[in-house]
ZAMARGU-4260 file (C-alpha; in steps of 0.2 Angstrom, whole numbers, plus 5000, padded with zeros to 4 digits):
<rodrens>
0) 5427/5560/5567 | 5421/5572/5580 | 5408/5585/5579 | 5420/5600/5577 | 5431/5603/5561
5) 5441/5587/5558 | 5460/5589/5559 | 5470/5573/5555 | 5488/5568/5555 | 5501/5570/5569
10) 5507/5553/5572 | 5523/5557/5564 | 5530/5575/5561 | 5535/5574/5543 | 5537/5592/5541
15) 5552/5591/5553 | 5558/5575/5547 | 5559/5578/5529 | 5577/5575/5523 | 5586/5590/5518
20) 5592/5581/5502 | 5576/5575/5498 | 5570/5593/5499 | 5583/5600/5488 | 5580/5586/5475
25) 5561/5591/5475 | 5567/5609/5472 | 5578/5605/5458 | 5564/5596/5449 | 5550/5609/5450
30) 5560/5625/5455 | 5561/5633/5472 | 5546/5643/5470 | 5536/5628/5466 | 5542/5618/5481
35) 5531/5626/5495 | 5535/5623/5513 | 5529/5638/5523 | 5513/5635/5531 | 5506/5652/5525
40) 5510/5646/5507 | 5502/5627/5509 | 5487/5632/5519 | 5476/5633/5504 | 5481/5617/5499
45) 5478/5608/5516 | 5459/5611/5518 | 5444/5606/5508 | 5432/5618/5502 | 5419/5615/5516
50) 5433/5618/5530 | 5427/5602/5538 | 5443/5592/5533 | 5460/5599/5536 | 5477/5592/5536
55) 5496/5597/5535 | 5508/5594/5522 | 5528/5595/5523 | 5528/5601/5505 | 5517/5606/5491
60) 5525/5603/5474 | 5518/5611/5458 | 5525/5602/5443 | 5524/5609/5425 | 5523/5594/5416
65) 5520/5575/5415 | 5540/5572/5415 | 5541/5583/5431 | 5526/5573/5440 | 5535/5557/5435
70) 5552/5563/5444 | 5543/5568/5459 | 5534/5552/5461 | 5550/5542/5459 | 5559/5553/5472
75) 5544/5552/5484 | 5543/5533/5482 | 5562/5531/5486 | 5561/5542/5501 | 5545/5533/5507
80) 5533/5547/5506 | 5514/5547/5502 | 5507/5558/5490 | 5491/5567/5489 | 5487/5572/5471
85) 5477/5588/5469 | 5468/5599/5456 | 5458/5614/5460 | 5454/5608/5478 | 5435/5610/5476
90) 5430/5593/5483 | 5417/5592/5497 | 5422/5575/5505 | 5440/5578/5509 | 5447/5568/5495
95) 5461/5579/5490 | 5468/5584/5507 | 5484/5579/5516 | 5475/5571/5531 | 5492/5562/5537
100) 5505/5574/5532 | 5508/5568/5515 | 5516/5578/5501 | 5504/5587/5490 | 5507/5586/5471
105) 5496/5600/5463 | 5492/5599/5444 | 5487/5618/5443 | 5503/5622/5433 | 5498/5610/5420
110) 5485/5619/5411 | 5490/5619/5393 | 5476/5616/5380 | 5482/5609/5364 | 5473/5614/5347
115) 5455/5609/5345 | 5453/5594/5333 | 5437/5601/5324 | 5435/5587/5312 | 5435/5574/5327
120) 5427/5586/5339 | 5440/5583/5352 | 5453/5591/5363 | 5467/5586/5374 | 5470/5597/5389
125) 5482/5597/5404 | 5475/5590/5421 | 5476/5608/5428 | 5465/5616/5416 | 5450/5624/5425
130) 5433/5619/5417 | 5430/5637/5412 | 5446/5639/5403 | 5442/5623/5393 | 5426/5629/5389
135) 5433/5645/5383 | 5446/5636/5372 | 5434/5626/5363 | 5419/5639/5362 | 5426/5648/5346
140) 5424/5632/5337 | 5406/5631/5342 | 5410/5615/5353 | 5408/5613/5371 | 5413/5602/5386
145) 5399/5589/5390 | 5400/5591/5409 | 5396/5608/5417 | 5398/5614/5435 | 5395/5629/5446
150) 5413/5628/5452 | 5418/5629/5434 | 5431/5644/5437 | 5441/5634/5449 | 5438/5614/5447
155) 5450/5606/5435 | 5448/5593/5421 | 5460/5581/5431 | 5450/5583/5447 | 5434/5581/5438
160) 5440/5565/5430 | 5446/5558/5447 | 5429/5561/5454 | 5420/5556/5439 | 5410/5573/5441
165) 5392/5575/5435 | 5385/5593/5436 | 5370/5599/5427 | 5371/5591/5410 | 5372/5573/5414
170) 5353/5570/5409 | 5360/5575/5391 | 5378/5570/5390 | 5383/5559/5405 | 5396/5561/5418
175) 5415/5565/5415 | 5418/5546/5412 | 5408/5548/5396 | 5417/5562/5390 | 5435/5554/5390
180) 5443/5547/5375 | 5461/5546/5381 | 5472/5549/5397 | 5490/5552/5402 | 5495/5548/5419
185) 5509/5544/5430 | 5508/5528/5440 | 5515/5524/5458 | 5533/5520/5453 | 5534/5535/5442
190) 5531/5526/5424 | 5520/5535/5412 | 5504/5528/5403 | 5499/5539/5388 | 5485/5535/5376
195) 5479/5551/5368 | 5475/5546/5351 | 5455/5548/5354 | 5450/5535/5343 | 5431/5532/5345
200) 5434/5513/5343 | 5449/5505/5351 | 5447/5488/5358 | 5465/5485/5362 | 5464/5479/5380
205) 5460/5487/5396 | 5452/5504/5396 | 5463/5515/5407 | 5452/5532/5405 | 5437/5522/5412
210) 5446/5515/5426 | 5455/5531/5432 | 5438/5541/5431 | 5432/5539/5448 | 5448/5532/5456
215) 5451/5548/5467 | 5469/5548/5464 | 5472/5532/5471 | 5479/5522/5456 | 5488/5536/5446
220) 5490/5555/5445 | 5482/5561/5429 | 5491/5573/5419 | 5482/5575/5403 | 5465/5570/5395
225) 5458/5568/5378 | 5440/5575/5379 | 5424/5571/5367 | 5417/5588/5363 | 5399/5592/5358
230) 5391/5605/5346 | 5388/5621/5355 | 5370/5624/5356 | 5367/5643/5357 | 5349/5643/5357
235) 5342/5641/5374 | 5327/5643/5385 | 5325/5641/5403 | 5310/5640/5415 | 5307/5639/5434
240) 5292/5628/5437 | 5285/5627/5455 | 5276/5612/5461 | 5265/5610/5477 | 5273/5592/5481
245) 5289/5583/5479 | 5280/5570/5471 | 5273/5581/5458 | 5291/5588/5453 | 5297/5570/5451
250) 5282/5565/5440 | 5285/5580/5430 | 5303/5577/5428 | 5299/5560/5421 | 5287/5567/5408
255) 5300/5581/5403 | 5313/5567/5400 | 5302/5559/5389 | 5294/5573/5379 | 5308/5586/5377
260) 5322/5580/5364 | 5332/5596/5367 | 5332/5594/5386 | 5348/5600/5393 | 5346/5600/5412
265) 5333/5597/5425 | 5338/5604/5442 | 5328/5604/5458 | 5327/5615/5473 | 5317/5610/5488
270) 5309/5621/5501 | 5322/5624/5514 | 5335/5627/5500 | 5324/5640/5491 | 5322/5650/5506
275) 5340/5650/5510 | 5346/5655/5493 | 5332/5668/5491 | 5338/5676/5507 | 5356/5675/5501
280) 5355/5683/5485 | 5343/5696/5492 | 5328/5691/5480 | 5310/5684/5483 | 5305/5667/5477
285) 5300/5670/5459 | 5285/5659/5457 | 5275/5647/5468 | 5279/5655/5485 | 5274/5641/5498
290) 5278/5627/5485 | 5288/5612/5491 | 5299/5610/5475 | 5305/5621/5461 | 5312/5614/5444
295) 5324/5623/5433 | 5322/5616/5416 | 5334/5621/5401 | 5333/5616/5383 | 5346/5619/5370
300) 5346/5617/5352 | 5353/5623/5336 | 5336/5632/5333 | 5325/5641/5345 | 5317/5626/5357
305) 5306/5639/5366 | 5290/5633/5358 | 5296/5615/5362 | 5298/5619/5380 | 5281/5629/5381
310) 5272/5615/5374 | 5280/5603/5386 | 5276/5614/5401 | 5258/5615/5395 | 5257/5596/5394
315) 5261/5595/5412 | 5244/5602/5416 | 5239/5604/5434 | 5255/5597/5440 | 5264/5613/5437
320) 5258/5626/5450 | 5267/5641/5443 | 5280/5645/5430 | 5293/5658/5425 | 5302/5658/5409
325) 5319/5665/5404 | 5320/5669/5385 | 5336/5679/5385 | 5353/5677/5393 | 5350/5690/5408
330) 5333/5682/5413 | 5340/5664/5411 | 5355/5669/5422 | 5343/5676/5435 | 5334/5660/5436
335) 5349/5650/5437 | 5357/5660/5450 | 5344/5652/5463 | 5352/5635/5459 | 5370/5640/5457
340) 5371/5651/5474 | 5364/5637/5484 | 5381/5630/5490 | 5387/5647/5494 | 5372/5652/5503
345) 5373/5635/5514 | 5391/5639/5518 | 5387/5656/5525 | 5377/5647/5538 | 5392/5635/5545
350) 5400/5619/5541 | 5388/5607/5534 | 5389/5588/5532 | 5387/5586/5513 | 5378/5569/5508
355) 5378/5567/5488 | 5367/5553/5484 | 5357/5545/5470 | 5339/5538/5472 | 5328/5527/5461
360) 5315/5538/5453 | 5302/5529/5461 | 5309/5532/5479 | 5314/5550/5476 | 5299/5558/5484
365) 5299/5546/5498 | 5317/5550/5502 | 5315/5569/5501 | 5300/5569/5512 | 5308/5557/5525
370) 5324/5564/5527 | 5321/5579/5538 | 5312/5568/5552 | 5325/5554/5550 | 5339/5568/5554
375) 5329/5575/5568 | 5327/5557/5578 | 5347/5559/5578 | 5350/5577/5580 | 5334/5587/5585
380) 5343/5604/5581 | 5349/5599/5564 | 5342/5605/5547 | 5342/5597/5530 | 5344/5609/5515
385) 5341/5599/5499 | 5343/5602/5481 | 5350/5592/5466 | 5350/5586/5447 | 5332/5578/5448
390) 5335/5573/5429 | 5347/5559/5435 | 5340/5556/5453 | 5354/5565/5462 | 5350/5574/5478
395) 5362/5584/5488 | 5358/5583/5506 | 5366/5596/5516 | 5365/5594/5535 | 5368/5609/5547
400) 5369/5608/5566 | 5363/5621/5578 | 5372/5638/5577 | 5382/5634/5562 | 5391/5619/5570
405) 5392/5602/5562 | 5377/5590/5566 | 5379/5574/5576 | 5390/5562/5567 | 5375/5549/5568
410) 5366/5559/5555 | 5377/5553/5540 | 5374/5535/5546 | 5356/5536/5547 | 5354/5545/5530
415) 5366/5534/5520 | 5359/5518/5527 | 5342/5524/5522 | 5349/5528/5505 | 5355/5510/5503
420) 5338/5503/5509 | 5329/5513/5495 | 5341/5505/5483 | 5351/5521/5480 | 5370/5525/5479
425) 5378/5534/5494 | 5389/5545/5481 | 5382/5552/5465 | 5397/5563/5459 | 5407/5570/5474
430) 5416/5553/5477 | 5419/5544/5492 | 5434/5553/5499 | 5437/5551/5517 | 5420/5557/5523
435) 5411/5541/5516 | 5424/5527/5514 | 5417/5518/5530 | 5400/5518/5522 | 5407/5510/5505
440) 5400/5493/5510 | 5383/5499/5509 | 5384/5499/5489 | 5398/5487/5487 | 5400/5468/5491
445) 5415/5461/5499 | 5419/5453/5483 | 5419/5470/5475 | 5429/5478/5488 | 5442/5463/5487
450) 5443/5467/5468 | 5446/5485/5471 | 5459/5482/5483 | 5467/5470/5470 | 5468/5483/5457
455) 5475/5496/5470 | 5489/5483/5475 | 5492/5480/5456 | 5495/5498/5452 | 5501/5505/5469
460) 5508/5491/5479 | 5516/5502/5492 | 5499/5512/5494 | 5508/5528/5492 | 5494/5537/5481
465) 5481/5546/5491 | 5481/5533/5506 | 5467/5541/5516 | 5452/5540/5503 | 5440/5529/5494
470) 5444/5511/5500 | 5441/5507/5519 | 5454/5499/5529 | 5454/5480/5527 | 5451/5478/5546
475) 5436/5489/5546
</rodrens>
């Protein structure tokens, strides 16, 4: 990849070569209005959210249900066409973009939510259901989805499963894989697997939900999911805590996790990110001006957890430099705005390289403190903007080049190798996509990669499903 926006795929002009008969058959399956060909209509499906990864597609297909997906896949396989499955296209690593002129199968129309099973505390939803709509669907029953993301209004359940999304509540409920009790999906030959009973105990062989979670559309196209729900905890309290050093914030996070049974989220904002987001939202830093790290801590329970949070903060003693507490919805939302607007603020500065990583708790402060100087040795004009989910060790490293341009490609290599040296993961929740596939060997052995490829060949022998992501080429 070069230092400017990456545009892939001009080896074969599939747009010109797509057989007229095949086009007509696609149209018959989904309807003319949902078989998009004009570039003005397909443009929003061919670039990722960052704008860094861009492609082209001869056709974007929008099926209404699983049977239509099955027919589309069968036809694509017969025509020798590769497929990029796509949900809300909110990914940050180029994982849902047709980089070599593949056809796109969008799940956005498959947004039906089935009745909530209150007794089992479960729900089955279509893959195209947005997180916000799924949350709204279960909320009247005082239930909630275990995973929450800032992109809730546009990210889809299918995409969240495909990337094993994490978000702000992993410290309490785990990532998307932990919410899955059943799945329906279409394999590369068009056959349908469906196991949506939602049984908590079911040892009848391989676990398809676990396998497809994090597979990034390389093994099957997810069409429905059975999700575990959690009691909706309406009594909440949030606090922003300022720390003089990154190490103090890490130590405090560990202590809060041990002492706060109602802990819902522990988010972190580091110095450069706090400065940027404060300017973006037009507000001053709420507490601890000049600090190196700020935690946003939220507790949630059936009964008011405010005293529990206050006591835990008091127990931090001199670790906490300053505190602001949000007791009502408005003040809590005001504190959370500093966290949820960071990605938007970064986007106003240019096209960043987004390195989503996990570090062992014992190496977190070392990593955060060293990354800026490490980056500067590769690109002296690059800036690191860092924030993340400190409760689970996840740091989002956003690297901006000079004047809003992309930084030198070498910064990715330097940071990800450093992550691996510290015993961390090069991908915490965004997935590998195309951005990190060449680095997968840093976390996975040759034996593991061989097993991955064997699974891929077993379920997708012709390699037609999302061929540009996750697995590095065998000759690399």
